[in-house]
PyMOL commands that place a pseudoatom at each C-alpha (Angstrom):
pseudoatom trace, name=CA, resn=UNK, resi=1, chain=A, elem=C, hetatm=0, pos=[39.065, 148.405, 86.913]
pseudoatom trace, name=CA, resn=UNK, resi=2, chain=A, elem=C, hetatm=0, pos=[35.689, 148.260, 84.994]
pseudoatom trace, name=CA, resn=UNK, resi=3, chain=A, elem=C, hetatm=0, pos=[32.209, 146.815, 85.859]
pseudoatom trace, name=CA, resn=UNK, resi=4, chain=A, elem=C, hetatm=0, pos=[31.315, 144.148, 83.716]
pseudoatom trace, name=CA, resn=UNK, resi=5, chain=A, elem=C, hetatm=0, pos=[28.186, 144.837, 81.226]
pseudoatom trace, name=CA, resn=UNK, resi=6, chain=A, elem=C, hetatm=0, pos=[25.267, 143.581, 82.954]
pseudoatom trace, name=CA, resn=UNK, resi=7, chain=A, elem=C, hetatm=0, pos=[21.532, 143.485, 82.516]
pseudoatom trace, name=CA, resn=UNK, resi=8, chain=A, elem=C, hetatm=0, pos=[21.338, 144.320, 86.264]
pseudoatom trace, name=CA, resn=UNK, resi=9, chain=A, elem=C, hetatm=0, pos=[20.771, 148.220, 87.235]
pseudoatom trace, name=CA, resn=UNK, resi=10, chain=A, elem=C, hetatm=0, pos=[23.025, 149.010, 90.216]
pseudoatom trace, name=CA, resn=UNK, resi=11, chain=A, elem=C, hetatm=0, pos=[21.481, 151.436, 92.990]
pseudoatom trace, name=CA, resn=UNK, resi=12, chain=A, elem=C, hetatm=0, pos=[22.187, 152.385, 96.425]
pseudoatom trace, name=CA, resn=UNK, resi=13, chain=A, elem=C, hetatm=0, pos=[20.408, 153.614, 99.430]
pseudoatom trace, name=CA, resn=UNK, resi=14, chain=A, elem=C, hetatm=0, pos=[21.212, 157.070, 100.170]
pseudoatom trace, name=CA, resn=UNK, resi=15, chain=A, elem=C, hetatm=0, pos=[22.607, 156.257, 103.497]
pseudoatom trace, name=CA, resn=UNK, resi=16, chain=A, elem=C, hetatm=0, pos=[25.252, 153.830, 101.700]
pseudoatom trace, name=CA, resn=UNK, resi=17, chain=A, elem=C, hetatm=0, pos=[27.532, 156.719, 100.737]
pseudoatom trace, name=CA, resn=UNK, resi=18, chain=A, elem=C, hetatm=0, pos=[27.801, 157.740, 104.261]
pseudoatom trace, name=CA, resn=UNK, resi=19, chain=A, elem=C, hetatm=0, pos=[28.762, 154.355, 105.387]
pseudoatom trace, name=CA, resn=UNK, resi=20, chain=A, elem=C, hetatm=0, pos=[31.444, 154.260, 103.011]
pseudoatom trace, name=CA, resn=UNK, resi=21, chain=A, elem=C, hetatm=0, pos=[32.953, 157.631, 104.064]
pseudoatom trace, name=CA, resn=UNK, resi=22, chain=A, elem=C, hetatm=0, pos=[32.499, 156.429, 107.729]
pseudoatom trace, name=CA, resn=UNK, resi=23, chain=A, elem=C, hetatm=0, pos=[34.652, 153.170, 107.107]
pseudoatom trace, name=CA, resn=UNK, resi=24, chain=A, elem=C, hetatm=0, pos=[37.320, 155.451, 105.004]
pseudoatom trace, name=CA, resn=UNK, resi=25, chain=A, elem=C, hetatm=0, pos=[37.638, 157.941, 108.061]
pseudoatom trace, name=CA, resn=UNK, resi=26, chain=A, elem=C, hetatm=0, pos=[37.936, 154.792, 110.419]
pseudoatom trace, name=CA, resn=UNK, resi=27, chain=A, elem=C, hetatm=0, pos=[40.509, 152.895, 108.285]
pseudoatom trace, name=CA, resn=UNK, resi=28, chain=A, elem=C, hetatm=0, pos=[42.258, 155.589, 106.008]
pseudoatom trace, name=CA, resn=UNK, resi=29, chain=A, elem=C, hetatm=0, pos=[42.171, 152.904, 103.325]
pseudoatom trace, name=CA, resn=UNK, resi=30, chain=A, elem=C, hetatm=0, pos=[42.921, 154.603, 99.765]
pseudoatom trace, name=CA, resn=UNK, resi=31, chain=A, elem=C, hetatm=0, pos=[40.482, 152.013, 98.213]
pseudoatom trace, name=CA, resn=UNK, resi=32, chain=A, elem=C, hetatm=0, pos=[37.371, 153.551, 100.108]
pseudoatom trace, name=CA, resn=UNK, resi=33, chain=A, elem=C, hetatm=0, pos=[38.513, 157.028, 98.926]
pseudoatom trace, name=CA, resn=UNK, resi=34, chain=A, elem=C, hetatm=0, pos=[35.832, 158.124, 96.209]
pseudoatom trace, name=CA, resn=UNK, resi=35, chain=A, elem=C, hetatm=0, pos=[37.736, 159.859, 93.228]
pseudoatom trace, name=CA, resn=UNK, resi=36, chain=A, elem=C, hetatm=0, pos=[34.593, 162.357, 92.358]
pseudoatom trace, name=CA, resn=UNK, resi=37, chain=A, elem=C, hetatm=0, pos=[34.778, 165.941, 93.722]
pseudoatom trace, name=CA, resn=UNK, resi=38, chain=A, elem=C, hetatm=0, pos=[31.132, 166.109, 94.602]
pseudoatom trace, name=CA, resn=UNK, resi=39, chain=A, elem=C, hetatm=0, pos=[29.748, 162.581, 95.150]
pseudoatom trace, name=CA, resn=UNK, resi=40, chain=A, elem=C, hetatm=0, pos=[26.314, 163.834, 96.581]
pseudoatom trace, name=CA, resn=UNK, resi=41, chain=A, elem=C, hetatm=0, pos=[24.597, 164.343, 93.443]
pseudoatom trace, name=CA, resn=UNK, resi=42, chain=A, elem=C, hetatm=0, pos=[26.120, 161.470, 91.155]
pseudoatom trace, name=CA, resn=UNK, resi=43, chain=A, elem=C, hetatm=0, pos=[24.349, 158.247, 89.905]
pseudoatom trace, name=CA, resn=UNK, resi=44, chain=A, elem=C, hetatm=0, pos=[24.810, 155.179, 91.682]
pseudoatom trace, name=CA, resn=UNK, resi=45, chain=A, elem=C, hetatm=0, pos=[26.966, 153.653, 88.846]
pseudoatom trace, name=CA, resn=UNK, resi=46, chain=A, elem=C, hetatm=0, pos=[29.269, 156.843, 89.194]
pseudoatom trace, name=CA, resn=UNK, resi=47, chain=A, elem=C, hetatm=0, pos=[29.633, 156.422, 93.010]
pseudoatom trace, name=CA, resn=UNK, resi=48, chain=A, elem=C, hetatm=0, pos=[30.522, 152.887, 92.770]
pseudoatom trace, name=CA, resn=UNK, resi=49, chain=A, elem=C, hetatm=0, pos=[32.824, 153.169, 89.991]
pseudoatom trace, name=CA, resn=UNK, resi=50, chain=A, elem=C, hetatm=0, pos=[34.564, 156.026, 92.058]
pseudoatom trace, name=CA, resn=UNK, resi=51, chain=A, elem=C, hetatm=0, pos=[35.340, 153.873, 95.102]
pseudoatom trace, name=CA, resn=UNK, resi=52, chain=A, elem=C, hetatm=0, pos=[37.564, 151.035, 94.027]
pseudoatom trace, name=CA, resn=UNK, resi=53, chain=A, elem=C, hetatm=0, pos=[36.613, 148.940, 97.238]
pseudoatom trace, name=CA, resn=UNK, resi=54, chain=A, elem=C, hetatm=0, pos=[33.070, 149.208, 96.430]
pseudoatom trace, name=CA, resn=UNK, resi=55, chain=A, elem=C, hetatm=0, pos=[33.767, 148.324, 92.747]
pseudoatom trace, name=CA, resn=UNK, resi=56, chain=A, elem=C, hetatm=0, pos=[35.703, 145.187, 93.586]
pseudoatom trace, name=CA, resn=UNK, resi=57, chain=A, elem=C, hetatm=0, pos=[32.574, 144.159, 95.671]
pseudoatom trace, name=CA, resn=UNK, resi=58, chain=A, elem=C, hetatm=0, pos=[30.468, 144.715, 92.601]
pseudoatom trace, name=CA, resn=UNK, resi=59, chain=A, elem=C, hetatm=0, pos=[32.506, 142.968, 90.165]
pseudoatom trace, name=CA, resn=UNK, resi=60, chain=A, elem=C, hetatm=0, pos=[32.608, 139.663, 92.625]
pseudoatom trace, name=CA, resn=UNK, resi=61, chain=A, elem=C, hetatm=0, pos=[28.870, 139.865, 92.741]
pseudoatom trace, name=CA, resn=UNK, resi=62, chain=A, elem=C, hetatm=0, pos=[28.393, 140.440, 89.113]
pseudoatom trace, name=CA, resn=UNK, resi=63, chain=A, elem=C, hetatm=0, pos=[31.005, 137.647, 88.211]
pseudoatom trace, name=CA, resn=UNK, resi=64, chain=A, elem=C, hetatm=0, pos=[28.933, 134.948, 90.607]
pseudoatom trace, name=CA, resn=UNK, resi=65, chain=A, elem=C, hetatm=0, pos=[25.489, 135.714, 89.612]
pseudoatom trace, name=CA, resn=UNK, resi=66, chain=A, elem=C, hetatm=0, pos=[25.235, 133.550, 86.685]
pseudoatom trace, name=CA, resn=UNK, resi=67, chain=A, elem=C, hetatm=0, pos=[25.868, 130.624, 88.888]
pseudoatom trace, name=CA, resn=UNK, resi=68, chain=A, elem=C, hetatm=0, pos=[24.261, 131.837, 92.035]
pseudoatom trace, name=CA, resn=UNK, resi=69, chain=A, elem=C, hetatm=0, pos=[25.677, 133.933, 95.083]
pseudoatom trace, name=CA, resn=UNK, resi=70, chain=A, elem=C, hetatm=0, pos=[25.616, 131.024, 97.595]
pseudoatom trace, name=CA, resn=UNK, resi=71, chain=A, elem=C, hetatm=0, pos=[29.440, 130.711, 97.759]
pseudoatom trace, name=CA, resn=UNK, resi=72, chain=A, elem=C, hetatm=0, pos=[30.102, 134.307, 98.375]
pseudoatom trace, name=CA, resn=UNK, resi=73, chain=A, elem=C, hetatm=0, pos=[27.121, 135.532, 100.723]
pseudoatom trace, name=CA, resn=UNK, resi=74, chain=A, elem=C, hetatm=0, pos=[24.997, 134.510, 103.441]
pseudoatom trace, name=CA, resn=UNK, resi=75, chain=A, elem=C, hetatm=0, pos=[21.288, 134.724, 102.806]
pseudoatom trace, name=CA, resn=UNK, resi=76, chain=A, elem=C, hetatm=0, pos=[19.098, 136.473, 105.201]
pseudoatom trace, name=CA, resn=UNK, resi=77, chain=A, elem=C, hetatm=0, pos=[16.150, 134.130, 105.980]
pseudoatom trace, name=CA, resn=UNK, resi=78, chain=A, elem=C, hetatm=0, pos=[14.092, 137.107, 107.291]
pseudoatom trace, name=CA, resn=UNK, resi=79, chain=A, elem=C, hetatm=0, pos=[12.497, 138.546, 104.165]
pseudoatom trace, name=CA, resn=UNK, resi=80, chain=A, elem=C, hetatm=0, pos=[8.987, 139.432, 105.390]
pseudoatom trace, name=CA, resn=UNK, resi=81, chain=A, elem=C, hetatm=0, pos=[8.142, 142.229, 102.980]
pseudoatom trace, name=CA, resn=UNK, resi=82, chain=A, elem=C, hetatm=0, pos=[10.192, 141.846, 99.967]
pseudoatom trace, name=CA, resn=UNK, resi=83, chain=A, elem=C, hetatm=0, pos=[8.317, 140.700, 96.952]
pseudoatom trace, name=CA, resn=UNK, resi=84, chain=A, elem=C, hetatm=0, pos=[8.851, 140.284, 93.197]
pseudoatom trace, name=CA, resn=UNK, resi=85, chain=A, elem=C, hetatm=0, pos=[11.776, 138.147, 93.586]
pseudoatom trace, name=CA, resn=UNK, resi=86, chain=A, elem=C, hetatm=0, pos=[13.963, 140.306, 96.104]
pseudoatom trace, name=CA, resn=UNK, resi=87, chain=A, elem=C, hetatm=0, pos=[16.534, 138.458, 98.031]
pseudoatom trace, name=CA, resn=UNK, resi=88, chain=A, elem=C, hetatm=0, pos=[18.543, 140.048, 100.771]
pseudoatom trace, name=CA, resn=UNK, resi=89, chain=A, elem=C, hetatm=0, pos=[22.288, 138.903, 101.204]
pseudoatom trace, name=CA, resn=UNK, resi=90, chain=A, elem=C, hetatm=0, pos=[25.166, 139.618, 103.676]
pseudoatom trace, name=CA, resn=UNK, resi=91, chain=A, elem=C, hetatm=0, pos=[28.863, 139.636, 101.891]
pseudoatom trace, name=CA, resn=UNK, resi=92, chain=A, elem=C, hetatm=0, pos=[31.694, 139.408, 104.262]
pseudoatom trace, name=CA, resn=UNK, resi=93, chain=A, elem=C, hetatm=0, pos=[34.863, 141.278, 102.397]
pseudoatom trace, name=CA, resn=UNK, resi=94, chain=A, elem=C, hetatm=0, pos=[38.388, 141.622, 103.418]
pseudoatom trace, name=CA, resn=UNK, resi=95, chain=A, elem=C, hetatm=0, pos=[39.841, 144.900, 104.326]
pseudoatom trace, name=CA, resn=UNK, resi=96, chain=A, elem=C, hetatm=0, pos=[43.308, 145.933, 105.657]
pseudoatom trace, name=CA, resn=UNK, resi=97, chain=A, elem=C, hetatm=0, pos=[44.695, 142.739, 105.420]
pseudoatom trace, name=CA, resn=UNK, resi=98, chain=A, elem=C, hetatm=0, pos=[42.470, 141.273, 108.231]
pseudoatom trace, name=CA, resn=UNK, resi=99, chain=A, elem=C, hetatm=0, pos=[40.796, 138.829, 105.969]
pseudoatom trace, name=CA, resn=UNK, resi=100, chain=A, elem=C, hetatm=0, pos=[36.882, 138.543, 105.657]
pseudoatom trace, name=CA, resn=UNK, resi=101, chain=A, elem=C, hetatm=0, pos=[36.283, 137.695, 109.246]
pseudoatom trace, name=CA, resn=UNK, resi=102, chain=A, elem=C, hetatm=0, pos=[37.635, 141.047, 110.469]
pseudoatom trace, name=CA, resn=UNK, resi=103, chain=A, elem=C, hetatm=0, pos=[36.728, 142.881, 107.251]
pseudoatom trace, name=CA, resn=UNK, resi=104, chain=A, elem=C, hetatm=0, pos=[33.472, 144.449, 106.178]
pseudoatom trace, name=CA, resn=UNK, resi=105, chain=A, elem=C, hetatm=0, pos=[29.771, 143.439, 106.022]
pseudoatom trace, name=CA, resn=UNK, resi=106, chain=A, elem=C, hetatm=0, pos=[27.710, 144.569, 102.973]
pseudoatom trace, name=CA, resn=UNK, resi=107, chain=A, elem=C, hetatm=0, pos=[24.073, 144.146, 102.768]
pseudoatom trace, name=CA, resn=UNK, resi=108, chain=A, elem=C, hetatm=0, pos=[22.696, 144.023, 99.288]
pseudoatom trace, name=CA, resn=UNK, resi=109, chain=A, elem=C, hetatm=0, pos=[19.513, 143.175, 97.856]
pseudoatom trace, name=CA, resn=UNK, resi=110, chain=A, elem=C, hetatm=0, pos=[18.987, 141.143, 94.294]
pseudoatom trace, name=CA, resn=UNK, resi=111, chain=A, elem=C, hetatm=0, pos=[16.303, 141.035, 91.733]
pseudoatom trace, name=CA, resn=UNK, resi=112, chain=A, elem=C, hetatm=0, pos=[16.174, 139.788, 88.255]
pseudoatom trace, name=CA, resn=UNK, resi=113, chain=A, elem=C, hetatm=0, pos=[17.136, 143.486, 87.028]
pseudoatom trace, name=CA, resn=UNK, resi=114, chain=A, elem=C, hetatm=0, pos=[18.615, 145.405, 90.017]
pseudoatom trace, name=CA, resn=UNK, resi=115, chain=A, elem=C, hetatm=0, pos=[21.171, 145.078, 92.501]
pseudoatom trace, name=CA, resn=UNK, resi=116, chain=A, elem=C, hetatm=0, pos=[20.571, 147.160, 95.381]
pseudoatom trace, name=CA, resn=UNK, resi=117, chain=A, elem=C, hetatm=0, pos=[23.438, 148.058, 98.150]
pseudoatom trace, name=CA, resn=UNK, resi=118, chain=A, elem=C, hetatm=0, pos=[21.794, 148.681, 101.409]
pseudoatom trace, name=CA, resn=UNK, resi=119, chain=A, elem=C, hetatm=0, pos=[24.708, 149.361, 103.902]
pseudoatom trace, name=CA, resn=UNK, resi=120, chain=A, elem=C, hetatm=0, pos=[28.264, 148.494, 104.426]
pseudoatom trace, name=CA, resn=UNK, resi=121, chain=A, elem=C, hetatm=0, pos=[29.845, 148.526, 107.908]
pseudoatom trace, name=CA, resn=UNK, resi=122, chain=A, elem=C, hetatm=0, pos=[32.997, 147.276, 109.699]
pseudoatom trace, name=CA, resn=UNK, resi=123, chain=A, elem=C, hetatm=0, pos=[32.521, 144.090, 111.765]
pseudoatom trace, name=CA, resn=UNK, resi=124, chain=A, elem=C, hetatm=0, pos=[32.743, 145.936, 115.082]
pseudoatom trace, name=CA, resn=UNK, resi=125, chain=A, elem=C, hetatm=0, pos=[29.995, 148.239, 113.828]
pseudoatom trace, name=CA, resn=UNK, resi=126, chain=A, elem=C, hetatm=0, pos=[27.735, 145.449, 113.304]
pseudoatom trace, name=CA, resn=UNK, resi=127, chain=A, elem=C, hetatm=0, pos=[28.636, 143.729, 116.523]
pseudoatom trace, name=CA, resn=UNK, resi=128, chain=A, elem=C, hetatm=0, pos=[24.875, 143.512, 117.634]
pseudoatom trace, name=CA, resn=UNK, resi=129, chain=A, elem=C, hetatm=0, pos=[23.289, 141.364, 114.806]
pseudoatom trace, name=CA, resn=UNK, resi=130, chain=A, elem=C, hetatm=0, pos=[19.626, 142.304, 115.918]
pseudoatom trace, name=CA, resn=UNK, resi=131, chain=A, elem=C, hetatm=0, pos=[20.319, 145.963, 115.947]
pseudoatom trace, name=CA, resn=UNK, resi=132, chain=A, elem=C, hetatm=0, pos=[22.286, 145.716, 112.434]
pseudoatom trace, name=CA, resn=UNK, resi=133, chain=A, elem=C, hetatm=0, pos=[19.433, 143.568, 110.854]
pseudoatom trace, name=CA, resn=UNK, resi=134, chain=A, elem=C, hetatm=0, pos=[17.007, 146.387, 111.977]
pseudoatom trace, name=CA, resn=UNK, resi=135, chain=A, elem=C, hetatm=0, pos=[19.129, 149.099, 110.681]
pseudoatom trace, name=CA, resn=UNK, resi=136, chain=A, elem=C, hetatm=0, pos=[19.368, 147.398, 107.120]
pseudoatom trace, name=CA, resn=UNK, resi=137, chain=A, elem=C, hetatm=0, pos=[15.611, 146.586, 106.961]
pseudoatom trace, name=CA, resn=UNK, resi=138, chain=A, elem=C, hetatm=0, pos=[14.886, 149.929, 107.777]
pseudoatom trace, name=CA, resn=UNK, resi=139, chain=A, elem=C, hetatm=0, pos=[16.806, 151.160, 104.946]
pseudoatom trace, name=CA, resn=UNK, resi=140, chain=A, elem=C, hetatm=0, pos=[15.304, 148.725, 102.250]
pseudoatom trace, name=CA, resn=UNK, resi=141, chain=A, elem=C, hetatm=0, pos=[11.939, 149.582, 103.551]
pseudoatom trace, name=CA, resn=UNK, resi=142, chain=A, elem=C, hetatm=0, pos=[12.790, 153.445, 103.135]
pseudoatom trace, name=CA, resn=UNK, resi=143, chain=A, elem=C, hetatm=0, pos=[14.121, 152.651, 99.739]
pseudoatom trace, name=CA, resn=UNK, resi=144, chain=A, elem=C, hetatm=0, pos=[11.231, 150.701, 98.331]
pseudoatom trace, name=CA, resn=UNK, resi=145, chain=A, elem=C, hetatm=0, pos=[8.852, 153.389, 99.709]
pseudoatom trace, name=CA, resn=UNK, resi=146, chain=A, elem=C, hetatm=0, pos=[10.598, 156.296, 97.746]
for i in range(1, 146): cmd.bond("trace and resi %d" % i, "trace and resi %d" % (i + 1))
show_as sticks, trace
zoom trace
């Protein structure tokens, strides 16, 4: 599978890779396993292309961007610090034949030029919505302040 050509730059927060590794350990799903030998020093695009599950999520997002994301993701209304056209989205994605409701929650931000992957968690790891929201907002702030 290859990522469609896009004008959007793909990036991820530093802890996003750790989320993927945690999910892989919990599920043992091969689609979450990176094909890279050393994924600590790779680019965001290389990391995304090396994990089939993440690549599938990216392809879904990129295929929906021209018409809007409203049919695939929940838009977070609480975006007090995001400027310059950023929007936070939460996307439910199926894993291990559990469907979207039992699958993962992926938080990403979209601007005109960039897609930023913030975190990916299993449903049970984000059961407390307030804590989950505080965590991903802190990650976004950390990324934007780098």
